[in-house]
C-alpha positions, 0 to 999 in steps of 0.5 A: 768622892768627898771633900771637907770644906772648912770655914774658920771662925768663932761661934757666938753672936759677939763674933757674927760679922767679924773679920776673923769669921770670914770662913763662916761667912763664906760657908753661910752664904754658900749654904743659903745660895744652895738652899741647904742648912747647917746642923749642930754636930760633934765639933761643929756645924755641918751641911752637905752639898752635892756638886758634879757627883762630889759630896762637899761636907761644909764644916764650921768648927764650934771649937773656936778658931784656935782649936780648929784642928780638933774639928778638922781632924775629927771630920776627916776621920769620920768621913774618911776624907784625905788631906788632899780633899780638905780646903780651909777658908781663912782670914789673912791680915797680909792681904788687902781687903777682898784679895783672895789668894789660894795655896796648896800648902804653907805655913800658918803665917801667925794664924792660930787656926792654921797653927792648930790644924797643922799641929793636929794633922802633922802637916802643912800640906792642905789647900787653903783660900786666904781672904784678905781682911787688910791691915788698916789698924793702928800699931798694937791693935791687931786683935781689935781689928781681927775680931772687929765688925766689918764696916758697911763699906768693907761688908760691901767688898766682902759680899762682892767676892762671895760668888768668886769664893763659890766658884773657887770651891767648886773648881777645887772639888772638880779640877783640883788645887793646882788648876784652881790656883792657876785660874783664880790667883791671876784674877782674884 
């Protein structure tokens, strides 16, 4: 069985280590911990991970966040992955830094990456891991915050949550979103 695990982010050195790239950060750390490497393919960087007789296609779209739906749709079609086997890793301003919340469906909450995915897939019924980046910024400075680099203290918080993200991804592909939400939404 195949799963598409999508980390949202922007390509380019100027976006490395930024809050908006938390999806890339999670997948990069998972790939490193699993000794696998990403290859530059159509619409994104792809790595393949095996876990419990399942194949996880890890995708970091190269379409920039606002056009992520193109990459998600392409790889779902190419790998014949149904929407219920898609898991999106995304930053969330509404959650405190490091807070992780899982959802099986929902709106885009103003996130342009989720908006793009919903428009192209014509559904909001796909699973997602929302990683809190906090909202500690002056009024009118949301873009600077989202595209800003992590502080050293924030980076320590993020790094302390990566292992939990790996556990969540593995739970999603082995037990499904409902049991994963029941287990991890309480403790994340």
